Each structure stands twice: as structure tokens, then as C-alpha cells.
N, C-alpha and C positions, 0 to 999 in steps of 0.2 A: 629459453629467450622469451621476453614478453614484449610488449608494444614499444614503441618509439620514445625515448627520452631526448628532450630538447635541451641543451646546454647554451646558456647565454650570458656571454661575457666579452668585454671588448680588449681584454688582453690575452694575445696567443697562447702564453706561457700556461696561463690558468686554463685553458681550454685543453691544453695538451696534458697538465695533470688530471683534470676530471677524464679524459678519454684513457689514460691508463689505468685509473682506478675501475671504470665501470665497462670499457668494451669488450671485456671477457664476459660478460653476464647480459650486455643489454644493447641493442641496436641504438645508435645515437646520430643524433642531429644536432648542428652548432649554428649560433648566430651571434653576430659580434654587435650589434645594437638594436635598440628595440623595435625600430621599424622591420628590422628583417626576423625577429622575434615573432612579431605579430603575424608576419607572411608565413613564417615555418610554420607556426602553430596551427593556421589556417590550412596548409598544405597537407600536412602530417598528421594533424589531430594527436599529439602525442599523450602518453598516458601519464606523464610527469615532466614538469619543468624546473630546472634549477637555474636559478635566475641572479645574476649579479645585480646590486644597486647602483654603484656608482658608474654611470655610463654617459657619455656625450648626448647631446640632443633629448633624448628619452630616458630619464632613469628608471630602475627597475621597480620604484613604486608606482609610476605613471602606467609601465607596461602590466602591472599585476590589475590595477585598476581597469585598466581597457580590456584585460582579457574576462574580469568578472563581471564587467557591462554587458557582454557579449553572451546572449543566451547559449551560443553555439560552443564556446570556450569556458563559460563559467566554472564548469564542473571538472576541469582539469588541476589537479592539485599543482601548487607552487611551491617549491624551497627556495628560500633566499640564501646564496652563498655570497659571503660578503666580508669585508676587513671591518666594516662598521660595528664595533663590538659594544657601544653604550647601549643600557637598558631600554633607554628610550627610543632607539634605531630598532631594537628587537620588537618592541611594544607595537610601532609604527608599521612595521612588516606584517604583523598580526593582524593589524588593524586593516590594512589593505587587503586581507584576504588569504595570505599564505598560511599553509599547513605546518610550517617547520622553519627555523632559521638556524643556519650553521655558518660559523665565524670562523674565517681565514686566519691562518694558514690551516688546510684542511687535512684530516688524518683518515688514510683510505678505510680502516675499519668503522669509523663513525659513518662515512657518507654510505659506504654500503649497507650500514645497518638502517640508517634513515630511509634510504631510498627503497629498502625490502619493507619496512615497516608501511610506508604509504601507499605501495602498491599491493601490499597485502589488504590495505583497506580499502583501496579502489575494488581489488576483486569480491571482498565482500559486499560492498555496495552494489556492485552488478548483479552478484548472486541474488541478493534480498530483491533487487528489481525484478530479475527473472522469476523469482518465486512468487511475486505479488502479481506478475503478468500471468503467470501459468494460474493462479486462483481465479484472477478476472476471466480468463478464456473459458475455465470450467464452470463457474457462475454463470455466465452468458451463455455457455452451450447448452447449459442445462433447461434455459428458456427459449432456444432457438426455434424451436416448433410450438411453441407456446404462445398464448396472447399477450403475455406479460410484456413490458418494455423493459429495456434493460437496465434503465435506472430504478425500477422497482427495488431490485436486489440489494443496491447501494445504499438506497433512502433506508429502506428496510433495516439494514444493518447499522446505519448510524443511530435509529430509533433504538436498537437492541443494545449498542453500546451505552447510550445515554441512560438506559434502564439499569445496565449493568453497573453504571457508575453509581446511580443513586441506591443500588443494593451494597455499595461497600467494595465493590470489586477493585483491585489495584489498576493502576493505568496499564500496565504491559496487559494483565488478563482483559481489560476491556479492549486493547487493542487485537487480542487474540481473538477474540469474538467476533470484532468487526469484520476481521479477515474471515473466519469461518461461516459465519451467517450467510454471506451470499451463495455459499454452496449447499443449501440445505434442500434444495430440490434437484440434485444432481440424479436422483432416480428417474426424474420424467426422461431422462434419455433412453429408459428402457418402455417407455409409453408411446404406444402408435399416434402418430399425428393425428389421425381421424378422432382420437379422444381428446388429445389435448386441445384441439380447435373446434369441436363439436359447439354449435353456438346453444343447444338447449340442454336440457337435463340427461345425465348419464342413465342408460339402462342398468339393471343388475349386474349383467356381466361385464358392461364399460366399468362400472364402478369397481368391480373387482379388481379388472386390472388396473385401475387408478391406483387402488388401495396398495398394490405391490410396490410404488415408487420409495416408500421410506427404507424397505430393506435393500433394494436395490441400490439406492445412494449410499447407504451405509456399507454395502459391500464393496463398491467403488474405492470410497475413501478411506475405508480401514486397512487398504494396502499399504498406506503409508505410517511410519511410526513417527512422524513428526508432531510437535503437540496441535498446530494448526488443523491438521487434518484428522487427530483424533477427536478434536473437539467438533470438527465439521461432521464425521462420521455418527457420532453421538446425537446432534443435532438432526441431520437427516434421518435419523431412526426414530426418533421420539418427537419432533415438532409438532405431530398429529395426535399426540395422545392430550389428553384432557384429564383436569384436575380430580374429576369424579369417577374415573376410570373408564369412561365411555368410549375413549379414542382407539387409534389402531397405530401400529399394529400389534402391539401387546397387551393393550387394555391396562397400562400402569396407571397407578391413582396415586396421587398428590406428591410428596417428596421423593417417591420412588423414581418419578420423572426427574432428568437431571435439570439443575437449575438453569441452565445455559438455554435448553429446549423450552423451559418454560417462558424465559424471557422471548426469546424467538416466536413463539407461539402469539404472545401479544402483538409485537412488533409486527409481525407478518399478517395478523388479522386486520391491524389497524390500517396499515399500508393499503391491503387489498378494498377495504371500504373505501377510504379517501382517494381511490385511484380510478380515474376513467377508464372503461374496458370498451372492447366493440359490443359487448351485450347489456352495458349499465352505463349510465352516469356515476359521477363520484357521488358518495352519501353527503350529506350536509353534516357539518361536525357535531352537531347536537344529537343526530340521530347515530352517528360512529361511536360517539361516547356512550350513549345509553346502551348500545350494543355491548360495548366491552363491559360496562358494568353489569349488565344482565349476565355475562358469562360468570361474574365473579363467584368463584367457589363450585362453579359445575366446569366450564370450559378452562377457565384460567386460575391460577394461584390467587388466593384473597389479597395477601399481603404484596405480591407483585402487582396486582391491579391496582390496590391504594397507591403505591409507589408510583405506577405509571400516571394516574392521575393527578398526584401533587406536583408532578414534574412537566405537568402540559405544557407551561411557558417554553422550557427547551425542546419540547417534543414539537410545538408549533413553530418555532425557530427552525430547525432541522428542515420542517415541512416548507418553509418558506424559502428556505436557502436552495433546496432541490426545486423548487417552483422556478426560480431565478435561472438556476444552471440548465433547466429544461428549456427556458425562453430563449436562452443564449445558444443553445444546441439547434433549435428549431431557426434561428436566425442566420445560421451559417450556411 
């Protein structure tokens, strides 16, 4: 069994047919007009609505428009089930926001197949959202005891995705990087709060402890075989490596460092320098760019540095977007 299905039709015999087809596999709720359909939707939050079009007072198109206009119900998929078989009617149904269109008389196998297909998509969408929520929480948790603000990881990830796009990465891979990048400091979960929040320079032993966080993060994230966590594990391990081999924890040099980690290294430093922290003000953009340029060939991949500089308009657009988002959050 799955969530409730709402069947809407003004003809009792049509409701009886749908009951016979679907009641063995699903819990059903019924409505005989548009107003009752909206009330039933608000009460039961159905997983799917099968909706007739030709009904008195409020037709199916109007019901669908009302559902899609309400943030609480806009995500509920609607399948029109109707005797209106013209192509124009079907096109209008999809224009109003329906996900499918079944013409009466209905055939049980067709109805069941269409319903299962749509519910499968609903489950996949919810699973993806849960996946994104888990990534978000893990990224935020890494900075829970740090002085970074939560916005930092998402803004930095947007910079990284923009630079990856400039490198010629596919849209899917750019999206993967944008999801993986916020987890780069997951290993800070293993660093004491006293070190993360120390206002002054770290001593030798404290710095030694801090430098363990790339491996800790890698070991946490590498437990998953999913592509986003594999990429996140690699970024966590290598985002403090430097082009000239002077970074940590492995002292990797040049192209031995994964490109994803080289991209995140630039995005992370840029964002850190442009961000106000408890112990420093945001640096002026001229000083930030001079620092990035001075790291070309030593800290940063030379070609990626040049691409970053040549794509500054997009980087600054992202920066402005997140500045507005931060202002909106402060106002709430």
C-alpha cells in the first residue's frame, strides 16, 4: 500500500469503476465535484489525483489550476481521466499542469500502469530530496563548531560549479560538483571545538590536529559508493593540496591532484577571503584577486586560475546573488 489516491468524478458509476480497478492496491478517497476535490486534497494530501474534466460548477481544468496555484498542493501529480479525446483537450490538460491523460472508457491495465508509473516518479523525487537534505545537513554539520557561516559552503559550491562549467564539464558533472563541494570540510567533525574557534594562530600541535581533517573527511565520505559521495571524499582529501606539492596531507603535485579538488581549492580560498569572519573583515576585491593571482602555479592550477579570472563576471554575479540571499535571511 502507498499514500492515498483521490478520485474525482461527478458520475457514481465512473467512481465505482475506478474503485474496482484500484482499491486492491491503494487507499482511495472520492469526490464528486471540484469544491469537494479541493477540500479532500487539503484534508488527505493524496499522493496522486485522478481527475475528471467535465463536471458542473468547477471543471477539472479549473480544479487543476487551483491545485497548482497553491504551494501546499502544487507538487501533487494530477492525471486527467476523461471522455474528452481531442488532441486539443489533451494538450490543454498538460498545459494546466497534469502529468498524464487517460481517455474513457478506461482499461484496468492502462490505469494501473499509469498510476504505478507516476507514483514511482513521486517516490524517486522524494528520495532525491531526502538525498539533498542529507548532503545539506552533513555540509552544515562540518561547520557547526567552526566560525564559518552556513552560507559559505553553498556560495563556494556555486563558484566551484561555475568554474567547472568554464572548464567544459557537462551540466550533470557540474551539478554533481555543486552537491559534493559543500562536504569538503566534513573532517572538521573530528577537530576539537577549541581549535576550530581559536581566535589567534594555532600552535604546532593544534595545527597538526587541524591537518588531520582531510583524511577524516575522506574516511567518512568514502563509506558510500554513490557518485556524489565518491567525489566529495576525493575533494575532502585533496582540497588542501597545492599545485607545487607543498600542500597536505599527501603532498600531491600538479595534475596528480583531482581536478574537482583543484577547482574547490580556488573557490574555497576566494570565498574565505571575501567573507567577513569574527577575526577579520572581508578583503577588498582587488586584494582578493591579487592573492589568487599570486597563488597561480604555486597554490593553484595555472590554467584554472586563468579561467577563474576570465569568468569574474559570473563569479561576481554569484557573489551578489548570495549577498541578497543573506540580506533576505537577516530580515526574516
